[in-house]
N, C-alpha and C positions, 0 to 999 in steps of 0.2 A: 254457380257463383265462384268466381276466382278469388283467391285469397291474397292479401297483402303480404309481402315478404316478412314484415315484422309483426304480423298478427296471425292467429290460427285461422284456418279456413272456416267458412260459415257453418252454422248448425244444420242438422238434418232431421228428417222425420222418419220414424219407423211406421210403416203402413201395414197393419195387421188385419187379415180378413177373418171370417168366422171360423175358418179351419185352423187358425193359429199360425199360418204362414206369415213370416215377417220379412219385409224388404226395407232397405235403407236408401233414402234419396232425399231430394229437396222437397219443399212444401208443394203440395198438389192443389189442383183447382177444383176439387169436388165440393159440394155443399153439404154433404152428409157429416153429421157430428156424432161422436161416440156418446153413449148414454151416460157414462160416469167415469171419473178418474180411477185408475187401477191401483195406485199406491199413494203414500202420503207425500211424495215429492211431486205429484202431478196435480195440476189445477185445470179446470175447464174454463176457457175464455170464450168470447163470442166468435173467435175464429178457429177454435179447436183446442184439443188437449195439449198442454205444455208441461214438460218435465224439467224441474229445476235440479239444483245440486247444492250441497253444503259448501259454504265458504266461511271465512273467519267471523263467527258470531252471527251469521245471517244465512238465509236461503237465497240463492241467486238464480235468476232466469236470464240467460244471455242470448242476444241475437234474435229476439222474437220479431218476425216481420209484421209490420202494421199496415203495409201498402203493397200493391203489386210492384214487381221490379219495373222501374221506369226506363225500359229499354224498347228498341224498335219504334213502333208508332207512339209509344208513351214518352219517348225522349222529348224534353222541353214542354211536356204537358203537366198539369197539376196532378197531385197524387191521387191515385185510385185506391180506395180502401181494399185491404186484403180479402180475397175470396177464402171462405173457410176451407180447411184441409181435413182430411180423414186421417186416422191414426194418431200417433203421439209425436209432437215436435220436441226433439231433445235440445233444450236450450242450454247447451253446455259450453258455449264459446261465443264471443262477439262475432258479428258479421264483418263484412269488408268495410274498409275505409271508402268514402266516396272517392272516385278516381282523382288523383292529385299527384303533383310532383313533390315528393317529400323533401329530398335534399340530394346532394351530389352522390352520396354514398348509396342511398337506397333507390334513387331514381323514381320512376313512376310506380305507384302502388295503388291498390284498390280496384274498384269496378263501379259500373253504373248500378248494379244490384246492391243498393246500400241503404234501403229504407227499413231499418230495424231499431229495436230498443232493448235495453237491459233493465231488468227489475230486480231490486235488492230489498229483501224483507227482513227486518230485525228478528232475531231468534234468541232471545235472552236465555232460554232454558234449552240446552242441547238435547235434553231428553223429551222435550215437548214436541208438539206438532211442527212440521216444516213450515206451515203457514196456518195462522189462526184467523179464519175469515171473520170472527167476531171482534177482532182487536180494534177496528175502526180507527186506525192511525191516520194522521194527515199524510198527504202524498206530495212529493216534490218532483216536478218534471224538470230535468236539467238539460240545458243547451250549451254545448261546448263552444269554445272560442277558436280563433285561428284566422281572423280577418275575412271570414266567409270564403276562404281559399283552402285552408289546411285544417287538420285535426280530425278527431273522431270521438264518439261516445265511448270507444274502447280504449282510450289512452289509459295507461297505468295509474296516472294521477286521479282519474275520475271513476275508479271501480266502485267507490261509494260505501264499502263495508263500514268503515269507521264513522263516516258521515251519517249513514242511516241509523246506526246505533246511537250516536250522540244526539241526533234529532228525534229519535224514537218515531221515525217516519218511514213510509215506503218511498224508496228512491228509484226514480226512473230516468235513465240517461238516453237521450234520443239522438240517433244519427239521421242526418238529412243531407240533401244535395248542396254542393258548393260550387264556387267558380262559375264558369260558363254553363255548366250543367244545370245549375239551380239558382244562381244569384244575378244573372245578367238578363234583363228583360228583352229578349229577342223579338218579342211581339212588337217592339217599338223600332225595329230595324227597318231600313229602306230595302226594297228588293235588290238583291245583288247575287253574285255567284256564291258568296258566303251563306246567304239566306234568301234563296229565290222566292220563297213564299212565307213571309213573316206570320201568316195566319196558322202556320204549322207550330207556332209557339204560343204558350199561355203566359200571362203575367203572373208574377209572384209564385213561381214554381217551388222554390225552396221554402218560402213561408207556408205554402199549402201543405208541404210535408209535415211541418211542425203542427199545423192545425189538425191534420188528420191523425197525427200521433196523440195529441191532446184528447181528441174525440175517442180514440181507442182506449186510452188510459181511463177516461171518465166512465166508459162503458164497462170496464173490467176492474176498477179499483177494488171493489168489494171482494173479488176473487182472491186478491193478494192481501186481504186484511186491511184495506185502505178505506177511507171515508171519501166518497165522491163529492161531498159538499165542501171539502177542505183540500183542494188541489192548488198548490202554489207553483207557478212557473218561475224558474230561476236560471240565470246564465251569467257568463262573464265575458268581457271584451265583445267580440262580434256576437257571441251568444247572448250577452247582455243587451246588445243592440236589437237582436231579434225579439228578446223579451219586451223591450221598449216598443217595438212595432206591434207586438201582440196586445199591448195595453190599449191600442186603438183599433183592434179588430173586433167588431160587434159579434161575429159568429162564435167566438170562444168565450165571450163575457159570461154567459150563463154557466159555463163549465169550470170557471176559475174563482178562487177565493182571494188570491193575492199574487203579487209579482215581486221578485227580487232581481234587480238589475245591477250587477257589479261591474264597475269600470266600463260602462257602455259607451260606445261612440254613438250617442243617442241621435245625432244628426245624420246617421248612416241610412238615409232613405232618399230615394230618387223622386223627383217630379217626372212627368212624361218627357219633358224637354231634356232633362238631365239623362234619363235612360236612353233617349235617342242619341244624345251626344256620345255616350259610351259605346253604343252600338256602332256609330261611325268610326270611333277609335278601334273597335274590334275588327271592322272590315279592313281598315288600314293595316293592322298588324297581321291579319289573316293573309292578305295579299303579300306582305313581306315574308311571312313564313313559307308561303307557296313558292316564292321566287328564290328563297335561299337555297344554296346547294346542300343537299343532305342525301345520305345513302338510304337504302331500304331498311325497314325495321319499324319498331314501335315509335310512334310520335311523328311519323312522316306526314307531311302535308302536301297533297298533290294539287297541281294547278287546276282551278275550276271546281274543286271538290266542295260540296256544301257541308255545313255543320251537321245537318241531320244524317249524313251518310258517313262521316269520318269516324276515326277511332277515338275512344276515350282518352288515349294518350295524346293525340293531336289536340283535342279540346283542352287538355291540361297544359300543353305548350302555349295555347292562346291565353289561358288563364294567367300563366306566368308572365307573358308579354304585357298584358294589361296591368298586372300588379307592378311591374317595373316602371311602366309609363306613369302610373299614379305616384309611385314613390319618388321619382325624379322630378316630376313637374308640379305636384301638389295642386291639382286643378280645383278641388273642392273638398268639403268636409265628408262627403258621402263615399267617395272612391267609386270604383267600377262595379263592385258587387254588393248589391243592397236590394231590399224590397222597394217597390214602386207604388206611389199613390195612383191607384187605378179606378177609384170610384166604385170598387166592387169588394174584393176581399179586404183591401186597405183603403177606406174612403178618404182619409185625410192624413197629413203628416202628424206623427205623434207629438211633436213639439208645438203644433198649432193650437191656440186656445179653442176649447170645445171639442177637440178630437178624442180626448180620453174617455174611456167607457166606465170609469169609476172604480177600478181595481185599487185596493190599498197597495202602496209601493214602498219597498225598502230599497234604497239605492245609495250609491256613493262611489268614491274613487280612492286610489292610493295616492299619497302626497306627491310622489315624484314619478308619475306614470311613464313619461317619455324621456327620462334622463338616459335611457339606453341609447338615445340618439348620439350621445357622446362617444359611443363605440364605433359609429359609422366611419368608414375611411374618408368620407368627403371632407374637403377643406372647410375651415371655419367660414370663409367668404361664401362658399356654396351653401352651407347650412343657413347662414343669415339670409341669403337671397331666397332660398326655398321657403323659409318661415315668413318672410315679408310678402312673397308671392301668394302664399295661402291667406295671409291677412287681407290682402287686396281682394282675393276671390270671395271672402266671406261676406263683407259688407262695405266694400270700397273704402272711402276715406275714414269712415267711422272706425273700422277695425284696424286700418293702418295707423291712424292717430293713436289708438290704444296700444298698438305694438311699439310705436316710437316712445310713448310715455312710460310704459311699464317694463319693456323687455329689451330695449336697445342699448342700455348702458351696462357697464360692469363686465363680468366674464361672459363673453359672447356665446360660446358653445352652450354653457349652462343656461343662459337666459333664453336662447332660441329653443332649447329643449323644454324649458318651462312654458314658453308660449305654446308649443305644440301640445304639451300636456293639457294646458287649460283650454285650448281651442278645440281639440279633438274629444277630450274626456270631461274635464271639470265643468266648463261653462254649459255644454249641452245637458249634462246630468243635472245641474242646478235648474236649468230651464224645464227639464222633464218633471222635476219635483214641484216646480212652481205652478205648472198648469194642471196639477191633479185636482179634480173636483173635491170640494169640502176640505182641502188641505190634507188629504189622507196620504201623506208622504213623509218618510223619515230619511235623513241624510246621515251618512257616516264618512269617516276618512281614516285610512290606515297609514300610520306613521312609523310602523315597525322598522327598526334598524339593527343590524348586527355588525360585528367588526368587518366582515368581508363585503357587506353592502356599502359600508362607508369607504373601505379601501379602494373598491372599484369605482366609486363615484356615482353609483346608480341609486343607492339609498332605497326608499320605499317604492320599488320598481313595479311596473305593470305585471299583473298576474301573481304577485307575492301573496295575495289573499287566499289563493287556492290551496297551497300546502298547509296554510294555517287553518283554514276551515275544514278541509278534508283530512287533517291529521296525517298527511303524507309528506313528511319532511324529507323523504328519500326520492321524491319525484318533482317534476316541474321546476320551480325556482328554489325548491328546498335545498338541494346540494350547493347551489351558489350562496344562498343565505348562510349556510352552516360551514362553509369552507374554512373559516378561521374561528370556529366556535359560535356560540350564540343560541344554543338550544334552549337554555332557560328562558330567554326572551320570547322565542317562538312558542314555547309551551304556555307561558303566562298569557300571551296574546290569544292563543287558542282558547284558553280557559275563560276569557272575558267575551270573545266574539261568539262562540258557539251558543251560549245561553240566549243571547239576543236574537240570533237567527232562529233558534228553536221556539222562542216565545212568539215570534212573528208567524212562523209556520203553523203553530198550534192555535194561536189566538188572534192573529192579524194585527198585533201591536208588539214592537220589540221592547217597549218599556222605557224609552227615553223620549225627550220632547220632539214634537214634529218640526219639520223644516219651516212650516208656516209660523211657528212661534219664534220670532226674532232671528230667522235664518239660522236656526240652531243646528250644529253638527256634533255628532258623537264621535270622538276621536279614540282610536284603538292603537295600541302599540307599546309594548314594554321596551326599554332601552337596555341592552346588554351592558353590564357594568355600572348601571345607574345606582343611585342611592337606595338602600334598603327601605322598603315601604313605598317607593315611588309607584303611583298608580299606573296600571296598564290600560286604563280607560277613564275618560273624563269628558264632560259636556262643555262645549264652547259656543256661546251665542255669536253668530256672525264673525267668523275668524278673520276675515280680511275685507271689511266693508267697502273701502275705497275701490279696490280691484273688482269686487263683486258688482258694485253699482256701474262701473265702467263696462263690464261685460253685459250687464242687464240692458244697456243701451244699444247693443249690437243685435242686428237681425240675423239669427242663425238659420233661418229657413232658406232653402235654395231658391 
């Protein structure tokens, strides 16, 4: 397993035979299981013994493989559950990022061997057991964001020590395949030099990773002191979109008790036709990459080379090309990298009436999700054209009329950004809540603002909820939010949001009115410098009824 430049290398196993000889290496493919753990830091899972370590107030198990490495013949195939290993797996560090282009400074990072998860178990008494199997805590399975292109379960923001303690829950962060490796349905490609035999690819590869991880967690929850009957799947941004997709996956319904989908691009699901379209775009960009002059080295694309044979770095180049294509053209709400309705793992679009499997849902958005669009170097005219092009792609004249009525006047850059916020995040999230059976859905909105968030003009920006909920003000959007002060507002908002999430994780109800009750939204967010006694949380029935009704008339399905 190769390691990412900004993360430690993958964890290892100590394989000990009956004579006491120990060797160190990666997980092995034997089916023999040791009889019992050797020390208090070691637990026995269905795939073998795993040794954890102490972290801040918790016991942590990092980088546990839940599936076979998806390399060689398993590239573009659905996840294969991990074969049990012998010896002890030392879960002392996260595994690799899924292969991706991180940024200009770090370049390509990660590998294809990226199907692993981290487990964090609260340890309130440092003198007590490392894991108390009788604790029967609820379990949270967390899916990271990053547009299905970037990110990892090993991001510093998502380590989960503070969150697991605040929730009094077992926290599991899942790594899964991204970009072309896991989120482009190459099974829908036409035969070409890029993909001579599309039958070499399965549908919903990345979604299958998550399903396999959930099955592993359900089978092993009790080992970590968790309650397998109280597993909540939770994610933010594209991770929230994957949660939204999971709510329509019958295979996992018996394993889950609830779903938390934060700022999801809930329309981020392909039809077969849309998947085929993005495969055609991929073939176009693959040919361009092969024709472009480039020297030898990582990421080189050779003429006539197929995706099944090329390097992970070359696949990452194709991922980036498709991402730029989508960003500039705004073809649709789903983008190039998303699950696909295949009649199998995902039988129907999660926003379609009747598609939901009945999971209780806590979902919502930040008030100004896409105001970061104002930072883009594009001209105002370009931004307006892009927003209107997306409006036309959603539902023709219905959505373009809505754009002209609500978003075309006033400060253009801000109005375009608010349209993108509503189109990508707010409207699909409301639709997701509306199609829940029995009205078992609760909506929230984060309105938190600090001096720097106001000064930069981004306000309650996308992903601001994460440092608040995870109590990691030093990571993610935290440093931006606190650049000019504002810690008191962050702390007060954490103090009101965390108990609501904890109530849902423990009991399936956050304790405020459902969305089905007058389209009620629970609003969170203290204002730095506000009046003493101002609430950091309040309930608002139908905050913007005229705009909501206009979006309700729009067909968001592709």
